[in-house]
C-alpha positions in Angstrom: -52.6 59.8 112.4 -53.1 56.4 114.3 -50.4 55.8 117.0 -47.9 53.1 117.0 -50.2 50.8 119.0 -53.2 51.3 116.6 -53.8 51.6 113.0 -56.4 53.3 110.7 -59.0 51.5 108.5 -57.9 52.4 105.0 -59.6 55.4 103.6 -60.9 53.3 100.6 -63.6 52.1 103.0 -66.3 55.0 102.5 -68.5 53.9 105.2 -65.8 54.1 107.7 -65.3 57.8 107.1 -68.7 59.0 107.2 -68.2 60.9 110.5 -70.8 59.2 112.5 -70.8 56.2 114.9 -73.6 54.3 112.9 -71.2 54.0 109.9 -69.2 51.5 111.5 -71.8 48.7 111.2 -72.6 48.0 107.4 -69.0 46.9 106.3 -68.0 43.4 106.5 -70.3 40.3 105.8 -69.2 37.1 107.0 -65.8 38.2 107.9 -65.5 35.5 110.4 -67.8 32.6 109.3 -71.5 32.5 108.1 -72.5 32.1 111.7 -70.7 35.1 112.8 -68.4 32.9 114.9 -64.8 32.2 114.4 -64.5 28.6 113.4 -61.4 26.2 112.6 -62.1 22.7 111.5 -59.6 20.0 112.9 -58.5 18.0 109.8 -59.2 14.3 109.9 -59.0 11.3 107.5 -62.4 9.7 108.0 -61.5 8.1 111.4 -61.6 11.3 113.6 -64.6 13.2 114.6 -64.5 16.8 113.3 -64.2 19.2 116.1 -65.0 23.0 115.9 -63.1 25.6 117.9 -65.5 28.5 118.5 -64.4 32.1 119.3 -67.6 34.3 119.4 -67.2 37.6 117.6 -69.3 39.3 120.3 -66.8 38.3 123.1 -63.8 40.3 121.3 -63.1 44.0 122.1 -64.7 46.0 119.4 -62.9 48.9 117.7 -62.9 52.3 119.1 -64.4 55.4 117.3 -62.6 58.8 117.8 -64.2 62.2 117.5 -64.1 62.4 113.9 -65.8 59.0 113.4 -62.5 57.1 112.4 -62.3 53.5 113.4 -59.0 52.4 115.0 -57.7 48.8 115.6 -55.0 47.8 117.9 -51.6 46.8 116.6 -51.9 43.6 114.7 -50.8 40.0 115.7 -47.1 39.6 115.1 -47.8 36.7 112.8 -50.2 36.5 109.9 -52.6 33.7 110.2 -50.8 31.8 107.4 -47.3 32.3 108.5 -45.4 29.1 109.4 -45.0 28.4 113.1 -42.1 30.2 114.7 -39.5 28.3 116.8 -41.1 30.1 119.9 -44.6 28.6 118.9 -43.3 25.2 118.2 -41.6 25.2 121.7 -44.8 26.1 123.2 -47.0 23.6 121.4 -44.6 20.9 122.4 -44.4 21.9 126.0 -48.2 22.1 126.3 -48.6 18.4 124.9 -45.9 17.2 127.1 -47.5 18.9 130.2 -50.9 17.1 129.1 -49.3 13.7 129.5 -51.0 11.3 131.8 -47.9 9.7 133.3 -44.3 10.5 133.4 -43.6 7.2 131.7 -46.1 8.1 128.7 -44.5 11.7 128.6 -41.0 10.0 128.0 -42.4 8.0 125.1 -43.7 10.9 123.3 -41.9 11.5 119.8 -42.9 14.4 117.8 -43.3 13.5 114.2 -44.9 16.5 112.5 -45.9 20.0 113.9 -47.5 22.6 111.6 -50.0 25.4 111.5 -53.5 24.5 111.8 -54.7 26.8 108.9 -57.6 29.0 109.9 -60.9 29.5 108.1 -60.6 31.3 104.9 -62.6 34.1 106.3 -60.0 34.8 109.1 -57.3 35.0 106.2 -59.6 37.4 104.3 -60.0 39.7 107.4 -56.4 39.6 108.2 -55.5 40.6 104.6 -58.3 43.1 104.5 -57.6 44.9 107.8 -54.7 43.7 109.8 -51.7 43.3 107.4 -50.5 45.3 104.7 -51.1 46.0 101.8 -54.7 46.3 103.1 -57.1 44.8 100.8 -60.7 45.4 102.0 -62.0 44.1 98.5 -61.3 40.7 99.5 -64.3 40.6 101.9 -67.8 40.4 100.6 -70.1 43.5 101.0 -72.6 43.6 103.8 -72.1 44.4 107.5 -71.1 43.7 111.0 -68.6 45.2 113.4 -64.8 44.7 112.8 -63.4 42.6 115.6 -60.3 44.3 117.1 -58.1 41.2 116.9 -57.8 37.9 115.1 -58.4 34.5 117.0 -55.3 33.0 118.3 -53.2 30.9 116.1 -53.3 26.9 116.6 -50.7 24.1 116.1 -51.4 20.8 115.0 -49.1 18.1 116.3 -48.6 14.5 115.2 -47.3 12.6 118.0 -46.0 8.8 118.3 -45.9 7.2 121.7 -42.8 4.9 121.5 -44.0 3.1 124.7 -47.5 2.3 123.7 -47.1 2.3 119.8 -50.1 4.8 119.7 -50.4 7.7 117.1 -52.3 10.9 118.1 -53.4 14.2 116.8 -53.3 17.3 118.9 -54.7 20.7 118.6 -52.9 23.4 120.7 -53.9 27.1 120.8 -50.9 29.2 120.9 -52.4 32.2 122.9 -49.5 32.5 125.3 -46.6 32.3 123.1 -45.6 35.8 123.9 -44.7 34.6 127.5 -42.3 32.0 126.2 -40.5 34.6 124.1 -40.1 36.6 127.2 -38.5 33.5 128.9 -41.8 32.7 130.9 -43.0 29.2 131.3 -46.8 29.7 130.1 -48.3 27.0 128.2 -50.8 26.9 125.5 -54.3 25.4 125.6 -55.1 22.0 124.4 -58.2 22.2 122.2 -58.2 18.7 121.4 -56.6 15.3 121.4 -57.4 12.2 119.8 -55.6 8.7 119.4 -56.0 7.5 115.7 -56.4 3.8 115.4 -54.8 1.4 113.0 -52.1 3.9 111.6 -48.3 4.4 111.6 -47.0 8.0 111.3 -44.0 8.9 109.0 -40.6 7.8 109.7 -38.0 10.0 111.2 -34.3 10.5 110.5 -33.5 9.6 114.0 -35.5 6.3 113.6 -33.5 5.7 110.4 -30.0 6.1 112.1 -31.2 3.7 115.0 -32.4 1.2 112.5 -29.0 1.2 110.7 -27.2 0.7 114.0 -29.6 -2.2 115.0 -29.1 -4.0 111.7 -25.2 -3.6 111.7 -25.1 -4.8 115.2 -27.1 -8.0 114.5 -24.7 -11.0 114.7 -26.5 -12.9 111.7 -26.3 -10.0 109.6 -22.5 -9.6 110.3 -21.9 -13.1 109.3 -23.9 -12.6 106.1 -21.7 -9.6 105.1 -18.6 -11.5 105.9 -19.7 -14.3 103.4 -19.6 -11.5 101.0 -16.2 -10.4 101.9 -17.0 -7.4 104.1 -15.4 -7.3 107.5 -15.8 -3.5 108.0 -19.2 -2.6 109.0 -18.3 1.1 108.7 -18.7 0.5 105.1 -22.1 -0.8 105.2 -25.1 1.4 104.3 -28.5 0.5 105.7 -31.4 2.4 103.9 -34.7 1.8 105.9 -37.5 1.7 103.6 -41.1 1.8 105.1 -42.7 -1.6 104.9 -45.5 -0.6 102.6 -48.5 -2.8 102.7 -48.4 -6.2 101.0 -50.2 -8.6 103.4 -51.7 -8.8 107.1 -48.1 -9.2 108.2 -47.4 -5.6 107.4 -50.4 -4.6 109.5 -50.0 -1.2 111.4 -50.2 -2.8 114.9 -46.5 -3.0 114.5 -44.0 -0.2 113.3 -42.0 -1.9 110.6 -39.2 -1.2 108.0 -37.6 -3.4 105.4 -34.3 -2.0 104.9 -32.0 -2.3 101.7 -28.4 -2.6 101.9 -25.6 -1.1 100.3 -21.6 -1.4 100.9 -19.1 1.3 100.0 -15.6 0.6 98.7 -12.5 1.2 100.5 -11.9 4.8 99.3 -10.4 8.0 100.1 -13.0 10.0 98.4 -15.0 12.1 101.1 -18.4 11.2 99.3 -17.7 7.6 98.4 -20.8 6.4 96.3 -22.1 3.4 98.3 -25.1 2.8 96.0 -22.7 1.5 93.4 -22.4 -1.6 95.3 -25.8 -3.1 96.2 -26.2 -6.1 98.6 -28.7 -8.6 97.4 -30.1 -11.7 98.7 -30.6 -10.6 102.3 -34.0 -9.9 103.9 -34.2 -7.9 107.0 -37.3 -6.9 108.9 -37.1 -4.3 111.8 -39.5 -3.4 114.7 -39.0 0.2 114.8 -40.7 0.7 118.0 -38.4 -1.6 119.9 -35.5 -1.0 117.4 -34.7 -4.7 117.0 -34.6 -7.0 114.1 -37.5 -9.5 114.3 -36.8 -11.5 110.8 -33.7 -12.1 109.1 -32.9 -14.4 105.9 -29.8 -14.7 103.9 -31.7 -16.0 101.0 -29.2 -16.0 98.3 -25.5 -15.3 98.0 -25.2 -12.7 95.3 -21.7 -11.4 94.8 -21.0 -7.7 95.2 -20.5 -5.9 92.0 -16.8 -5.2 91.2 -15.6 -1.8 92.1 -16.7 0.5 89.3 -14.1 3.4 88.4 -16.8 5.6 87.3 -18.9 5.5 90.5 -17.9 8.6 92.3 -19.1 12.2 91.4 -17.1 14.5 93.5 -14.9 17.3 91.9 -12.2 15.7 89.8 -13.0 12.2 90.9 -13.9 10.9 87.5 -13.0 11.0 83.8 -9.4 10.7 84.6 -9.3 13.1 87.5 -9.7 16.3 85.4 -12.6 18.7 85.0 -13.3 20.6 81.8 -11.3 24.0 81.8 -12.9 26.0 79.2 -15.7 27.2 81.1 -15.8 31.0 81.5 -17.7 32.8 84.6 -21.4 33.6 84.0 -22.6 36.1 86.4 -26.3 37.2 87.1 -26.2 41.0 87.9 -29.0 43.2 89.2 -27.3 46.5 89.9 -30.6 48.1 90.8 -31.7 45.2 93.1 -34.6 42.9 92.5 -38.0 43.7 91.3 -39.9 41.9 94.2 -40.5 42.9 97.6 -41.0 40.8 100.7 -42.7 41.7 103.9 -42.5 38.6 106.2 -43.7 35.9 104.0 -45.9 38.2 101.7 -44.4 38.6 98.3 -45.1 41.2 95.7 -43.6 40.8 92.2 -44.9 42.7 88.9 -48.6 42.5 89.3 -48.4 39.1 91.5 -48.7 38.8 95.1 -49.0 35.8 97.3 -47.6 34.3 100.6 -45.2 31.6 101.4 -45.7 28.8 103.8 -44.0 25.6 104.7 -45.1 22.3 106.2 -43.1 19.3 107.2 -45.4 17.0 104.8 -45.5 19.3 101.7 -42.5 21.5 102.2 -43.4 24.6 100.2 -47.0 26.0 100.2 -48.2 29.0 98.1 -51.2 30.8 99.6 -53.6 33.7 98.5 -52.3 33.9 94.8 -53.7 37.0 93.2 -53.1 39.4 90.3 -53.4 43.2 90.2 -55.4 44.0 87.0 -55.5 47.7 86.5 -58.9 49.3 87.2 -60.3 45.8 88.2 -57.9 45.8 91.2 -57.0 42.6 93.1 -58.1 39.4 91.3 -57.6 36.2 93.3 -56.5 33.2 91.4 -55.7 30.4 93.9 -56.1 30.0 97.5 -53.5 27.4 98.1 -51.0 25.4 96.0 -48.7 22.6 97.0 -47.3 19.2 96.2 -48.9 16.9 98.5 -47.6 13.4 97.6 -44.9 11.5 95.6 -44.9 8.0 94.7 -41.9 6.2 93.2 -42.9 2.6 92.2 -40.2 0.1 90.7 -40.8 -2.4 87.9 -38.6 -5.2 88.7 -40.6 -8.1 90.3 -37.4 -9.5 91.8 -36.5 -9.0 95.6 -36.0 -6.5 97.1 -37.0 -4.2 94.2 -40.9 -5.2 94.0 -41.0 -3.8 97.6 -39.7 -0.2 96.4 -42.8 2.0 96.2 -42.0 4.8 98.4 -44.7 7.4 99.2 -42.2 9.9 100.0 -44.5 12.8 101.3 -46.7 10.6 103.5 -43.9 8.2 104.7 -41.1 10.5 105.0 -42.2 14.2 104.5 -40.9 16.4 101.7 -40.3 19.5 103.9 -38.7 17.5 106.8 -36.0 16.3 104.1 -35.4 19.6 102.7 -31.8 21.1 103.0 -30.2 24.6 103.0 -29.5 26.2 99.6 -26.4 27.9 98.7 -26.4 31.2 96.5 -24.8 30.8 93.1 -25.3 27.0 93.0 -29.0 26.2 93.9 -30.1 29.8 93.2 -28.5 32.8 91.4 -28.9 36.5 91.3 -30.3 38.3 94.3 -32.0 35.8 96.4 -34.3 36.1 99.3 -34.2 33.1 101.4 -36.6 31.8 104.1 -35.7 29.5 106.8 -38.0 26.6 107.8 -38.5 25.4 111.4 -39.5 22.0 112.7 -39.7 19.8 115.7 -37.2 16.9 115.9 -38.0 13.4 117.1 -37.7 14.3 120.7 -39.6 17.7 120.6 -36.6 20.0 120.2 -36.8 22.8 117.6 -34.6 22.5 114.4 -34.0 25.1 111.8 -33.2 24.5 108.2 -31.4 27.8 107.0 -32.1 29.1 103.6 -34.7 26.3 102.9 -36.8 28.2 100.4 -35.3 30.2 97.6 -37.0 33.2 95.9 -35.2 34.9 92.9 -35.8 36.2 89.5 -34.7 34.6 86.2 -34.3 35.6 82.7 -36.7 33.5 80.4 -35.8 34.4 76.9 -38.3 36.3 74.7 -41.7 37.3 76.0 -43.0 38.5 72.9 -41.7 40.0 69.6 -43.0 41.3 66.2 -41.3 42.9 63.2 -43.3 44.7 60.6 -41.9 43.0 57.4 -42.9 46.1 55.3 -41.3 48.7 57.4 -38.6 46.5 59.3 -39.5 48.2 62.4 -39.3 45.5 65.4 -40.7 45.4 69.0 -39.3 42.8 71.2 -39.6 42.2 75.1 -37.7 39.9 77.2 -39.3 37.7 79.8 -38.4 37.2 83.2 -40.0 34.9 85.9 -40.2 35.0 89.6 -39.2 31.5 91.0 -40.0 30.1 94.5 -38.3 26.7 95.3 -37.1 24.2 97.7 -35.0 21.0 97.3 -35.1 17.7 99.3 -33.1 14.6 99.4 -34.9 11.2 99.9 -32.4 8.6 100.3 -30.7 8.4 96.8 -33.0 10.8 94.9 -33.0 14.7 95.0 -36.2 16.6 93.9 -36.5 20.2 93.2 -39.9 21.7 93.6 -40.5 25.0 91.9 -43.5 27.3 91.4 -42.8 29.9 88.6 -44.7 33.3 88.0 -44.7 34.9 84.6 -45.3 38.5 83.4 -48.0 37.2 81.1 -50.1 35.8 83.9 -48.9 32.1 83.7 -47.8 30.1 86.5 -45.8 26.9 86.1 -45.3 24.1 88.6 -42.1 22.2 87.9 -40.3 19.3 89.6 -36.5 18.8 88.8 -35.3 15.2 89.5 -31.6 14.4 90.1 -29.6 12.2 92.4 -28.3 8.8 92.3 -30.2 5.7 90.9 -31.3 3.0 93.1 -29.2 0.1 91.9 -29.5 -3.8 92.0 -26.7 -6.5 91.6 -26.6 -9.2 89.0 -25.0 -12.7 89.2 -22.3 -13.3 86.9 -23.8 -13.7 83.4 -27.3 -12.8 84.6 -29.5 -10.4 82.5 -32.7 -8.8 83.6 -35.1 -7.2 81.2 -36.5 -5.0 84.0 -33.5 -2.6 83.9 -30.5 -1.2 82.4 -26.9 -2.7 82.9 -24.6 0.3 84.1 -21.6 -1.7 84.8 -20.3 -5.4 85.3 -22.7 -6.9 87.9 -24.6 -3.5 88.3 -27.9 -2.6 86.9 -30.7 0.0 87.5 -34.3 -1.1 87.5 -37.0 0.8 85.5 -39.3 2.7 87.7 -41.7 5.7 87.7 -41.9 9.0 89.7 -45.5 10.4 90.3 -46.1 13.8 91.9 -49.6 15.2 93.0 -50.2 18.8 93.1 -53.1 20.1 94.8 -54.7 23.4 93.7 -57.5 25.0 95.7 -58.4 27.5 92.9 -60.1 30.9 93.5 -60.5 32.2 90.0 -62.1 35.8 90.6 -63.5 34.4 93.8 -63.0 36.1 97.2 -62.7 33.9 100.4 -66.2 32.3 101.3 -67.3 32.2 97.6 -68.0 29.1 95.8 -68.2 30.3 92.3 -65.9 28.1 90.1 -66.5 25.4 87.6 -64.4 23.1 85.5 -64.6 22.4 81.8 -62.8 19.9 79.8 -61.5 21.0 76.5 -60.9 18.4 73.7 -59.9 19.3 70.0 -61.9 17.4 67.4 -61.8 16.9 63.8 -65.0 17.8 61.8 -66.5 15.0 60.0 -66.3 15.2 56.2 -69.6 16.7 54.8 -71.2 20.2 54.3 -69.4 21.7 57.2 -66.0 20.4 56.2 -65.9 20.3 52.3 -62.1 20.7 52.4 -61.6 17.9 55.2 -59.5 20.6 57.0 -61.9 21.5 59.7 -61.3 21.1 63.5 -62.6 22.8 66.6 -62.4 22.9 70.4 -65.1 21.1 72.3 -65.8 21.9 76.0 -67.7 19.7 78.3 -68.8 20.7 81.9 -67.6 18.3 84.6 -70.7 18.4 86.7 -69.6 16.1 89.6 -66.8 14.5 91.2 -67.3 11.1 89.6 -67.3 12.9 86.3 -64.2 14.6 86.9 -61.9 11.6 87.0 -59.8 12.4 83.9 -56.8 11.4 82.0 -54.4 13.4 79.7 -54.8 12.7 76.0 -52.4 14.1 73.6 -54.6 12.9 70.7 -57.1 15.5 71.5 -54.8 18.2 73.1 -56.7 17.9 76.3 -56.7 20.5 78.9 -59.0 21.8 81.6 -60.2 25.3 82.4 -61.3 26.5 85.9 -64.0 29.3 85.3 -65.8 31.7 87.4 -69.6 31.3 86.9 -70.4 35.1 87.4 -67.3 37.1 86.0 -67.1 37.7 82.4 -64.5 39.3 80.0 -65.1 42.0 77.5 -66.6 39.2 75.0 -69.0 38.2 77.5 -67.4 34.8 78.2 -66.5 33.6 81.6 -63.1 34.3 82.9 -60.9 31.3 83.5 -57.5 29.5 84.0 -56.6 26.8 82.0 -54.4 23.6 83.3 -52.1 22.8 80.5 -50.6 19.3 80.9 -46.9 18.6 80.0 -45.5 15.1 79.5 -47.1 12.6 81.7 -47.9 8.8 82.1 -49.9 6.4 84.2 -48.6 3.4 86.2 -47.5 0.4 84.0 -48.0 -1.9 86.9 -51.1 -4.1 86.9 -54.1 -2.7 88.5 -54.0 -5.4 91.1 -50.5 -4.2 92.2 -50.3 -4.1 95.9 -48.9 -0.5 96.2 -52.0 0.7 94.1 -54.1 -0.3 97.2 -52.6 2.7 98.9 -52.1 4.7 95.8 -55.5 4.4 93.9 -55.3 8.0 93.2 -52.5 7.4 90.6 -55.1 5.8 88.2 -56.2 9.1 87.0 -54.3 12.2 85.8 -57.0 14.6 87.1 -59.5 14.5 89.9 -61.6 17.3 90.9 -63.2 17.7 94.3 -65.5 20.3 96.1 -63.2 22.0 98.9 -63.3 20.4 102.2 -60.5 21.5 104.9 -59.8 17.9 105.8 -59.1 16.7 102.5 -55.4 17.5 102.2 -53.6 14.4 101.1 -54.6 11.9 98.1 -53.8 8.7 99.8 -55.1 9.9 103.1 -52.8 11.3 105.8 -51.3 8.1 106.8 -50.2 6.0 103.9 -47.4 4.2 105.9 -48.5 0.6 106.3 -52.0 1.6 105.3 -54.3 -1.5 105.0 -57.4 0.4 103.7 -57.8 0.2 100.0 -58.5 3.5 98.3 -58.0 5.8 101.1 -58.2 9.4 100.3 -59.2 10.8 97.0 -61.0 7.5 95.6 -63.1 7.6 98.8 -64.0 11.2 98.7 -65.2 11.5 95.3 -67.7 8.9 95.8 -69.7 11.4 97.7 -70.1 12.7 94.0 -70.5 16.4 95.2 -71.7 19.0 92.5 -68.9 21.0 90.9 -71.1 23.3 88.7 -70.7 26.0 91.0 -68.3 25.3 93.8 -64.9 25.8 95.8 -63.0 24.0 93.4 -59.8 21.7 94.2 -57.8 20.3 91.4 -55.6 17.2 92.0 -53.3 16.9 89.1 -51.1 13.6 88.9 -48.2 13.7 86.6 -45.4 11.5 86.4 -42.2 10.3 84.4 -41.3 6.9 83.4 -37.5 6.3 84.1 -35.8 3.7 81.9 -32.3 4.5 83.0 -29.3 5.3 80.8 -25.7 5.0 81.1 -25.7 8.7 81.1 -27.6 8.7 84.3 -24.7 7.3 86.2 -23.1 8.3 88.6 -25.3 11.2 89.2 -28.5 11.8 87.0 -28.7 15.0 85.2 -31.7 17.0 86.0 -34.9 15.9 84.4 -37.8 18.3 84.2 -41.4 17.6 84.4 -44.4 19.7 85.3 -47.4 21.6 84.0 -48.7 25.2 83.3 -51.7 27.2 84.8 -52.6 29.7 82.1 -55.0 32.6 81.8 -58.0 31.6 79.5 -60.2 34.5 79.0 -59.2 35.9 82.4 -57.7 39.1 80.7 -59.3 41.2 78.0 -56.0 41.2 76.1 -52.4 40.2 76.7 -51.4 41.3 80.3 -47.8 41.3 79.1 -48.2 44.1 76.6 -47.2 46.8 79.1 -44.0 45.2 79.9 -41.2 48.0 78.8 -38.5 47.5 76.2 -35.2 46.3 77.7 -32.6 48.8 78.3 -30.2 47.9 75.4 -33.2 48.3 72.9 -34.2 51.8 74.2 -30.6 52.9 74.0 -30.3 51.6 70.3 -33.5 53.6 69.4 -32.4 56.7 71.3 -29.1 56.5 69.4 -30.9 56.2 65.9 -33.2 59.2 66.8 -30.2 61.3 68.0 -28.1 60.6 64.8 -31.0 60.7 62.3 -33.8 62.8 63.9 -36.2 60.0 63.2 -36.2 56.4 64.1 -34.5 54.5 61.4 -36.1 51.1 60.4 -34.0 47.9 60.2 -32.6 47.3 56.7 -33.4 43.8 55.3 -33.7 42.3 51.9 -37.5 42.0 51.8 -38.1 45.6 52.9 -35.5 47.0 50.4 -37.4 45.2 47.7 -40.7 46.9 48.6 
């Protein structure tokens, strides 16, 4: 047996147990990269030069072979290559960047906007999963041969840094090879691999900046006078929500860091969570320089009275409906007496036949890696490399000020992960819950932890399948359960829950749950606006849309390094009347191969039941057809704004529901990495697809844009009940039959059948009127 400091290559590797030294060579092909070097590409958005970090395999210590010819490896790294950065790694990366500052003044100006793992090449991940981290899966690697290295390349961090002194944004890559010294209390630093100033961009805003902006506005004398004109003397009641400036003209150019706040005012109230959004302050325009944190433009354009105090504005316990909550609700408990069916090892999750890894980034929040399904004798079958929500855009449909300026890019301008919050058992999640913490750097470089940020739990999901034989009355039924992985973030007034659900029949579901408080507007007495819904006297909610972008790097039956997927579009068509349709009832599904990126800009079409299938070009099922996974749209929409709307300069990716690209590691965000004050038209997806790369046999990335059009209701006030939106990834010819056929009956059904057999000696059919007639 291998000692505690080493581990044995799994016995499933025949060439490693052949008993001679030469057996070591022919085992892994391209385990690191095609050039036999470790490589990691530094992401860029078209304005940075791509840099390659090279760690030659020949320079790494090689495995040792004992007298019996068994290859042994040293203890694996404490962190998997895809694990989120630990607090120690974050501290090390920040200290390394600080130490590299040119002058003390520049060091003092550094503000750390984002820090995340620099994800390694897919081959590195494959090697880690095959030989360094359990459960060992050598089948992930292509067949071939060269020596297995004894350790993985060092992990790297990618830092987005804003210099408040110089108004410069820079990207840093730091190698974390010395993180162990920090955990022992040492002062060792990592290694700066690259640093690059990114011109003409503004990074996301930070919560510290928002607080400073609110304080600057509330202390500005002309603003104080404007509030007095509206009857507000107590500035503690005033709420200043700093919204990013967007880009409407050259005045919003990123050479200045700008915010255009929206103002609200609370009522004098004893409610601990007084709903300030019930009293919007209109007619005031404020422009704030967020670098210098000073008001640079102020206009009191129009005196709009504050809406009257709405008695239904608050939402806390017993605060509305006469101060009483409903009393006829009995407890409902989720009980799992034998524990959950999932297992977790670090960030690696196994449930039923699914397995995957959990990650988390400041911009995207939850990331799902290395999704695979264990399919009987076929073993581990990859489905997707990486799944995440990469952008969210909320444009408003009211042309009046300030609502026309509301077009938040919540991932790129704020960060979904950075706005996540702790979840509470029994409220946000139920049953037996596994939580994962999330670690971030704050504005000044310290480490902050969001406890219980990601929730993993099982849910009952009704009937999985059922059939009753009408002749005998005998019935078989199976209940469905799903594994849910989620996080929830708050962006100003709205809450968004992001979920990935895994099902026993091989389906995956992406779901967003929208709730929170409407962003309101004030009306002049007697005024009516057709661009919203009147909620209370003097108070209305503008119409708006919520768009979400899911990025899915698929890997249907494809190991890392393979580019063997393609995408076909499926449309259902009615057969034309004629010899082939004499009864005029015929219709069929027609498939069209999307051969290139420009062909693959597609929209949903419920009139043809349109869907898209990602297929493996080399793997077939028992009928000889290619194996695949189908993207099934849910409800969806496109922007109602005119194509010349200013926010569509930055959000041109919203113009189509589906985009497909050939995988590139530096193409992560559909509007580019820096949508904040972005003056460039069509950054991101619309630019990338002009390369028109081939998709006929490729490493496929799906970008699915889905949205909801929100015409507010009175029932959405004071807090909007959850609205659901999402889509399905469904196996399509991936399995040879239903993968849910082996789900066992529920315990109550088995007990009922056992009782019938015990009482009568045979299984008693269920009586029904039709069976009795037969």
